[in-house]
C-alpha positions as CSV (number, residue, x, y, z in Angstrom):
1,M,-26.4,20.5,-54.2
2,R,-26.8,19.1,-57.6
3,I,-25.3,15.3,-58.0
4,D,-24.9,13.4,-61.1
5,I,-24.0,10.1,-61.4
6,I,-23.2,8.4,-65.1
7,T,-23.7,4.3,-64.8
8,L,-24.6,1.4,-67.0
9,F,-27.0,0.2,-63.8
10,P,-29.3,3.0,-62.9
11,R,-31.6,1.0,-61.3
12,M,-29.7,0.5,-58.8
13,F,-29.8,3.2,-57.0
14,D,-33.9,3.3,-56.6
15,G,-33.8,2.2,-53.0
16,P,-31.3,3.7,-51.3
17,F,-31.9,7.8,-52.6
18,R,-35.6,6.7,-51.6
19,E,-34.5,5.8,-47.6
20,S,-33.6,7.7,-45.4
21,I,-31.9,10.8,-44.6
22,I,-30.8,10.8,-48.5
23,A,-34.5,11.0,-49.1
24,R,-35.2,13.5,-46.6
25,A,-32.6,15.9,-48.0
26,I,-34.3,15.7,-51.9
27,A,-37.6,16.2,-50.6
28,A,-36.2,19.5,-48.2
29,G,-34.5,20.9,-51.7
30,I,-30.8,20.3,-49.9
31,V,-30.0,17.6,-52.6
32,E,-31.0,16.9,-56.1
33,I,-29.8,13.7,-57.6
34,H,-29.8,12.6,-61.3
35,I,-29.4,9.2,-62.5
36,H,-28.0,9.1,-66.1
37,D,-27.9,5.3,-68.1
38,L,-24.2,5.9,-69.8
39,R,-25.7,3.8,-73.1
40,G,-27.5,6.9,-73.7
41,W,-24.9,8.5,-75.1
42,A,-24.4,5.5,-77.5
43,T,-24.5,6.4,-81.3
44,D,-24.9,2.9,-82.8
45,R,-28.2,0.8,-82.7
46,H,-26.8,-2.0,-80.1
47,R,-26.0,1.1,-77.3
48,T,-22.5,-0.3,-77.2
49,V,-20.1,1.4,-74.1
50,D,-17.2,-1.2,-74.1
51,D,-14.9,-3.0,-76.5
52,A,-12.3,-5.3,-75.8
53,P,-8.8,-3.6,-74.9
54,F,-6.1,-3.0,-77.2
55,G,-3.2,-5.5,-77.0
56,G,-5.6,-8.1,-75.4
57,G,-6.5,-9.2,-72.0
58,A,-9.5,-10.1,-70.2
59,G,-12.7,-8.5,-69.7
60,M,-14.0,-5.1,-71.5
61,V,-13.2,-1.5,-71.6
62,L,-15.5,1.2,-71.2
63,K,-15.4,3.2,-74.5
64,P,-14.2,7.3,-74.5
65,E,-16.6,8.4,-77.2
66,P,-19.9,7.8,-74.9
67,L,-18.1,8.9,-71.7
68,F,-16.5,11.5,-73.0
69,A,-19.8,12.9,-74.3
70,A,-22.1,12.2,-71.1
71,I,-19.3,14.2,-68.8
72,E,-19.5,16.8,-71.3
73,Q,-23.1,17.5,-71.4
74,L,-23.8,16.9,-68.0
75,R,-21.0,18.9,-65.9
76,G,-22.2,22.7,-66.8
77,E,-19.6,25.4,-65.9
78,N,-19.0,24.3,-62.5
79,G,-19.1,20.5,-62.5
80,H,-16.8,18.2,-60.3
81,V,-16.0,14.9,-62.3
82,I,-15.8,11.9,-60.0
83,L,-14.8,8.7,-61.3
84,M,-14.8,5.5,-59.0
85,T,-12.2,3.5,-59.7
86,P,-10.1,1.0,-57.3
87,Q,-7.2,3.0,-58.5
88,G,-8.1,6.0,-56.5
89,Q,-7.3,8.0,-53.4
90,V,-9.4,6.2,-50.5
91,F,-12.0,8.1,-49.4
92,N,-12.6,9.1,-46.0
93,Q,-14.5,11.8,-44.1
94,Q,-11.8,14.6,-44.6
95,L,-12.5,14.1,-48.5
96,A,-16.5,14.3,-47.8
97,A,-16.2,17.4,-45.8
98,D,-14.2,18.0,-49.0
99,L,-16.6,17.4,-51.3
100,A,-19.8,18.7,-49.9
101,T,-18.5,22.6,-50.4
102,Y,-18.7,21.6,-54.1
103,N,-22.2,23.0,-55.7
104,H,-22.0,20.7,-58.5
105,L,-20.6,16.6,-58.4
106,L,-20.6,15.0,-61.3
107,F,-19.9,10.9,-60.5
108,V,-18.6,8.3,-63.2
109,C,-19.3,4.8,-62.4
110,G,-16.4,2.4,-63.7
111,H,-17.0,-1.2,-64.7
112,Y,-15.9,-3.7,-66.5
113,E,-11.7,-3.5,-66.8
114,G,-12.0,0.0,-66.4
115,V,-12.3,2.9,-68.6
116,D,-10.2,4.2,-71.5
117,E,-7.6,5.7,-70.2
118,R,-7.9,9.0,-72.2
119,V,-11.1,9.8,-70.2
120,R,-8.8,9.7,-66.6
121,E,-6.8,12.0,-68.2
122,H,-9.0,14.6,-70.2
123,A,-12.1,14.5,-68.9
124,I,-12.2,13.5,-64.8
125,D,-10.9,15.7,-61.7
126,R,-10.8,13.3,-59.3
127,E,-10.6,9.2,-58.6
128,L,-11.9,8.2,-55.7
129,S,-12.3,4.5,-54.2
130,I,-13.9,2.9,-51.1
131,G,-11.5,0.5,-49.9
132,D,-8.7,-1.8,-50.7
133,Y,-11.0,-4.6,-52.2
134,V,-12.9,-5.5,-55.6
135,L,-16.6,-4.8,-56.5
136,S,-18.7,-5.3,-59.6
137,G,-18.5,-1.8,-60.6
138,G,-18.8,2.2,-59.2
139,E,-21.9,2.2,-58.3
140,L,-22.1,1.0,-54.9
141,P,-18.9,3.4,-53.8
142,A,-20.8,5.9,-55.5
143,M,-23.7,5.3,-53.1
144,V,-21.5,5.4,-50.0
145,V,-19.5,8.5,-50.9
146,V,-23.2,10.7,-51.5
147,D,-24.2,9.3,-48.3
148,A,-21.1,10.7,-46.6
149,V,-21.5,14.2,-48.7
150,T,-24.9,14.8,-48.6
151,R,-25.1,14.2,-44.4
152,L,-22.7,16.6,-44.2
153,L,-24.9,19.5,-46.3
154,P,-26.6,21.9,-43.9
155,G,-29.6,21.5,-43.2
156,T,-29.6,17.4,-43.7
157,L,-29.9,16.4,-40.3
158,G,-31.4,18.0,-37.2
159,S,-28.3,19.5,-35.4
160,H,-25.0,20.6,-36.8
161,L,-23.3,18.5,-33.5
162,S,-24.7,15.0,-35.4
163,T,-22.1,15.5,-37.9
164,V,-19.5,17.3,-35.4
165,E,-19.7,14.3,-32.7
166,E,-19.9,11.3,-35.2
167,S,-17.2,8.8,-35.5
168,H,-14.2,10.2,-37.4
169,A,-15.3,13.4,-37.6
170,G,-12.4,15.0,-35.7
171,G,-10.2,11.9,-36.6
172,L,-11.4,10.1,-33.5
173,L,-13.8,7.0,-33.1
174,E,-17.1,8.2,-31.3
175,Y,-17.4,7.6,-27.8
176,P,-19.9,5.2,-26.1
177,H,-23.5,5.9,-26.1
178,Y,-26.4,4.8,-23.7
179,T,-30.2,5.1,-23.2
180,R,-32.9,3.8,-21.1
181,P,-33.2,1.8,-19.0
182,R,-30.4,2.8,-16.5
183,D,-29.5,-0.7,-15.4
184,F,-30.1,-4.0,-18.1
185,R,-29.5,-7.5,-16.7
186,G,-27.1,-5.7,-14.0
187,W,-25.4,-3.4,-16.7
188,R,-25.7,-0.2,-15.7
189,V,-25.0,3.4,-17.1
190,P,-21.6,4.9,-16.2
191,D,-22.5,7.2,-13.4
192,I,-21.0,10.4,-14.6
193,L,-23.8,10.1,-17.7
194,L,-26.5,10.7,-14.6
195,S,-24.5,13.7,-13.1
196,G,-25.8,16.2,-14.7
197,N,-22.5,17.6,-15.1
198,H,-21.9,18.5,-18.3
199,A,-18.3,19.5,-18.4
200,A,-17.1,16.3,-16.6
201,I,-19.7,14.2,-19.1
202,A,-17.8,16.2,-22.0
203,R,-14.4,15.2,-20.7
204,W,-15.5,11.5,-20.3
205,R,-17.4,11.3,-23.5
206,H,-13.3,12.8,-25.0
207,E,-11.4,10.7,-23.0
208,Q,-13.5,7.6,-24.3
209,A,-12.9,8.4,-27.8
210,V,-9.3,8.7,-27.2
211,R,-8.9,5.4,-25.9
212,R,-11.2,3.5,-28.3
213,T,-9.5,4.8,-31.2
214,L,-6.5,4.0,-29.7
215,E,-7.3,0.1,-28.9
216,R,-9.3,-0.1,-32.4
217,R,-7.9,2.1,-34.8
218,P,-4.5,2.9,-34.0
219,D,-3.8,3.9,-37.8
220,L,-6.3,6.7,-37.1
221,T,-4.1,8.1,-34.3
222,R,-0.7,7.7,-36.5
223,K,-2.5,9.4,-39.4
224,Y,-4.6,12.3,-37.8
225,L,-3.7,12.6,-34.4
226,P,-0.4,11.7,-33.2
227,H,-0.2,13.9,-30.0
228,L,-3.3,11.8,-28.9
229,L,-0.7,8.8,-28.6
230,Q,2.0,11.7,-25.8
231,E,-1.7,12.5,-24.0
232,H,-2.7,8.7,-23.4
233,K,0.6,7.7,-22.4
234,D,0.9,10.8,-20.1
235,G,-2.6,9.7,-18.9
236,D,-1.9,6.4,-18.1
237,E,1.4,6.9,-16.6
238,D,0.0,9.7,-14.1
239,A,-2.5,6.8,-13.1
240,G,0.0,4.1,-12.6
241,A,-1.6,2.3,-16.2
242,T,0.3,0.8,-18.6
243,T,0.0,2.4,-21.7
244,T,-1.5,0.5,-24.8
245,S,1.3,-2.0,-26.7
246,G,1.2,-2.5,-30.2
247,L,0.7,1.6,-31.2
């Protein structure tokens, strides 16, 4: 996969993309990432890429000319152009999986009060946000999306199960993990994990994932797996327990 990122602050990407999984994916040729300074497409000696908004108001707006020039030069034939903006669709694991199917992603990092609306209307394929809060620009959100997408590319992680069993991969939070020692300060590893019964372990892990999702993120249960509410309720009734409240 090729990833291009248009930004006003290219040096922000130096550290995150030189470490850990992304760095290994780049070294292995699984993904290539190119960072581009938007000012490179400015046409005046001051390299101006923003201007005051028509109609007045606070802040500045990214101009259409440099953005259109950058996007049109970089997108190629198959580039999927993504604007990182608070107005975009909220990013999640399903969107990460969708983006991982593309050969070429081109990210535009919004800044200031945003981009000229004509860019949004005529040059952007998709708008994404990473949450309902305000950041200084689209650089950090772009890093988050690139990380989530890169780890889904074949060969990035050592085992395909690493992505299959992660939190959110199937709409559930991940089950609890334990490692040595078996007994730490009197807190013991659940006996089932030491049993060697892989079928029983798999059932226990699924049950724990369901319970954890219901308790911590009932919104995920409502959105992705409504049948789990009934599954959890039936299981608790069989055991004579009280169902989880507040769902």
